C-alpha positions in Angstrom: 68.6 88.0 98.5 66.7 91.2 97.6 63.7 90.6 95.4 62.4 87.7 93.4 62.7 86.9 89.7 64.6 85.1 87.0 68.4 85.6 86.8 70.7 85.0 83.8 74.4 84.8 84.5 76.6 85.3 81.5 80.1 84.0 82.3 81.0 81.8 85.2 84.7 82.4 85.7 86.3 83.3 89.1 84.2 86.4 89.7 80.9 85.0 88.2 81.4 81.8 90.1 82.1 83.5 93.4 78.9 85.6 93.0 76.9 82.5 92.0 78.0 80.7 95.2 76.9 83.6 97.3 73.5 83.8 95.6 72.9 80.1 96.2 73.9 80.4 99.8 71.3 83.2 100.1 68.6 81.1 98.8 68.4 81.7 95.0 66.2 79.0 93.5 67.9 77.0 90.8 64.7 77.0 88.8 65.0 80.8 88.6 68.6 80.6 87.3 70.2 80.2 83.9 74.0 80.2 83.4 75.8 80.7 80.2 79.4 79.4 80.3 81.1 78.3 77.0 83.9 76.4 78.8 82.3 73.2 79.9 84.9 72.6 82.7 83.8 75.9 84.3 80.1 75.2 84.0 78.6 74.7 87.5 76.7 71.6 88.5 73.5 72.9 89.8 70.4 70.6 89.7 67.4 72.4 88.4 69.2 75.3 86.8 69.6 75.9 83.0 73.3 75.3 82.4 74.1 76.5 78.9 77.0 76.9 76.5 75.9 79.9 74.5 73.3 82.8 74.5 71.4 81.0 71.7 70.7 78.2 74.1 68.6 80.2 76.6 65.1 78.7 76.5 62.5 80.8 74.7 60.3 80.9 77.8 63.1 82.1 80.2 62.6 85.8 80.8 65.2 87.2 83.2 64.7 90.3 85.2 68.4 90.6 85.8 71.1 89.7 83.2 74.6 89.6 84.9 77.4 90.2 82.5 80.5 88.6 84.0 82.5 87.8 80.9 85.9 89.3 80.2 85.8 92.8 78.6 87.6 91.6 75.5 84.9 89.0 74.8 82.0 91.3 75.4 81.5 92.3 71.7 80.8 88.6 70.9 78.3 88.2 73.7 76.0 91.2 73.4 74.3 90.4 70.0 72.8 87.2 71.5 71.3 89.1 74.4 69.5 91.8 72.5 66.3 89.8 72.6 66.0 90.6 76.3 66.0 94.3 75.7 62.5 95.9 75.9 61.1 93.4 78.4 61.7 93.6 82.2 65.4 92.9 82.1 68.1 95.1 83.6 71.7 94.3 82.6 74.2 94.3 85.4 77.8 94.5 84.1 80.9 93.8 86.1 83.2 94.2 83.1 86.0 96.7 83.8 86.2 99.7 81.6 83.0 99.0 79.7 80.7 102.1 79.9 77.0 102.5 79.9 77.2 104.1 76.5 79.1 101.0 75.2 76.3 98.7 76.4 73.5 100.9 75.0 75.4 100.9 71.7 75.7 97.1 71.7 72.3 96.2 73.1 70.2 99.1 71.9 69.3 102.5 73.4 66.4 101.0 75.3 68.7 98.7 77.3 68.7 99.4 81.1 72.2 99.1 82.4 73.8 99.0 85.8 77.6 99.3 85.6 79.5 97.8 88.6 83.1 97.5 89.6 83.7 94.7 92.1 87.1 93.4 93.2 88.6 90.0 93.8 88.1 89.7 97.5 84.5 89.0 96.5 85.8 85.4 96.2 85.9 85.2 100.0 82.8 87.4 100.5 85.0 90.4 101.5 84.8 92.5 98.3 83.7 96.1 97.7 81.7 97.2 94.7 80.7 100.6 93.3 77.7 100.8 91.0 76.2 103.4 88.7 72.8 103.1 87.0 72.0 104.2 83.4 68.8 105.7 82.1 65.6 103.9 82.9 66.8 101.7 85.7 64.1 101.5 88.3 64.6 101.7 92.1 63.4 98.1 92.3 66.1 97.0 89.9 68.8 98.9 91.8 67.6 97.2 95.0 67.8 93.8 93.3 71.3 94.5 92.0 72.4 95.6 95.4 71.1 92.4 96.9 72.9 90.3 94.3 76.2 92.1 94.8 76.0 92.3 98.6 76.2 88.5 98.6 79.9 88.9 98.1 80.8 92.5 98.8 79.9 95.8 100.4 78.0 97.9 97.8 78.2 101.7 97.1 76.3 103.7 94.5 77.3 106.8 92.7 75.4 108.9 90.1 78.7 110.0 88.4 79.9 107.4 86.0 83.1 109.5 85.5 84.2 108.3 88.9 84.4 104.7 87.8 87.9 105.0 86.4 89.2 106.1 89.8 87.1 103.4 91.5 88.8 100.9 89.2 92.2 102.3 90.1 91.6 102.2 93.9 89.5 99.1 94.5 89.5 97.1 91.3 93.3 97.1 91.0 93.8 97.6 94.8 94.2 94.0 95.9 97.4 93.8 93.8 98.8 96.7 95.7 98.1 94.9 99.0 99.8 91.7 97.7 102.8 93.8 96.6 103.0 95.3 100.1 103.2 91.8 101.5 106.0 90.9 99.0 107.9 94.1 99.8 107.6 93.6 103.6 108.8 90.1 103.3 111.8 91.1 101.1 112.7 93.8 103.5 112.5 91.3 106.3 115.0 89.0 104.5 117.4 91.9 104.1 117.1 92.5 107.8 118.2 89.0 108.5 115.0 86.9 108.7 114.7 83.5 106.9 112.6 83.9 103.8 109.8 81.6 104.9 109.5 83.4 108.3 109.6 86.8 106.7 106.7 85.9 104.3 104.7 84.3 107.1 105.1 87.4 109.2 104.2 89.8 106.4 101.3 87.8 105.2 99.8 87.3 108.7 100.3 90.9 109.6 98.6 92.3 106.5 95.7 89.8 106.7 95.2 90.4 110.5 95.4 94.2 110.2 92.8 94.1 107.4 90.5 92.1 109.6 91.1 94.5 112.5 90.3 97.4 110.3 87.1 95.7 109.1 85.9 95.0 112.6 86.9 98.2 114.3 84.8 101.3 114.4 87.9 103.5 114.4 89.4 105.1 111.3 92.6 103.8 109.6 94.4 106.9 110.8 93.4 106.2 114.4 94.4 102.6 114.2 97.8 103.6 112.9 98.1 106.1 115.8 97.1 103.4 118.3 100.0 101.1 117.3 102.6 103.9 117.2 104.4 104.6 120.4 106.2 108.0 120.5 109.9 107.4 120.0 109.4 103.7 119.3 110.2 101.4 116.4 106.9 102.0 114.5 107.4 105.8 114.7 110.8 105.5 113.3 109.6 103.4 110.3 106.7 105.8 109.7 109.2 108.7 109.4 110.3 107.0 106.2 107.0 105.9 104.9 105.3 109.2 105.6 108.1 111.4 104.3 107.7 113.6 101.2 109.3 110.9 99.2 107.5 108.0 101.0 104.4 106.0 100.4 101.8 108.8 99.6 103.5 110.2 96.5 104.0 106.6 95.2 100.4 105.9 95.6 99.4 109.2 94.1 101.4 108.3 91.0 100.1 104.7 90.9 96.5 105.6 91.2 96.8 108.3 88.6 98.5 105.8 86.2 95.7 103.2 86.7 93.0 105.8 86.3 94.6 107.1 83.1 94.8 103.5 81.8 91.2 102.8 82.7 90.1 105.8 80.6 92.2 104.6 77.7 90.7 101.2 77.8 87.2 102.6 77.9 87.9 104.6 74.8 
């Protein structure tokens, strides 16, 4: 894990919990960790760490250099007031809350708060996520490196200097896993209509999408080239791609879907 220092994790649900597991695997010392999770059943059992139920419970002597905000966006308003005492020290706030802007956090924490806004996605739960980050005013290079180190425990990490891109990032990668799962459902349903038993159709669709994703991850070739590699001229794949790549095929559907998700992300941020 990049850098040393104290870490405060606020929220230990699915995403927060997945990141925490990755950090511990990379050698995070429990003595350097405090976790705030109001739901007792979701609170991790980590010997030596401070496991707390509320922001007011953070020990007075615990001074985090990174505060990871992993609570749901709709509960963020209730969380921020209790964290204002860390503003002005060495703390950088790393948020993974969808739709919450840097301006929102500076309004809730104070104009001096140093914010990194990140958009991860759910494959982080199996260490295969992808995250895009943008840093607000005052965030040091060292803090960016530490944030990259924390996020890389569960995902690839990309940085942008344009916060305006985060709505499109949310639409493509944040919501993207749902599109892939829908693809599996649609392939399986089409297989049933073609005569396959339902359980076989789902096994074929699920295995094909999962295996293709792993091939894409490991291969040095582009997605376009991998598609070409499996498409024999005049064969079955080519015939299917005539439909999927037509003017009324997959691309216009994705254009509309990504535009709709981007628009909704902007609405939620406002």
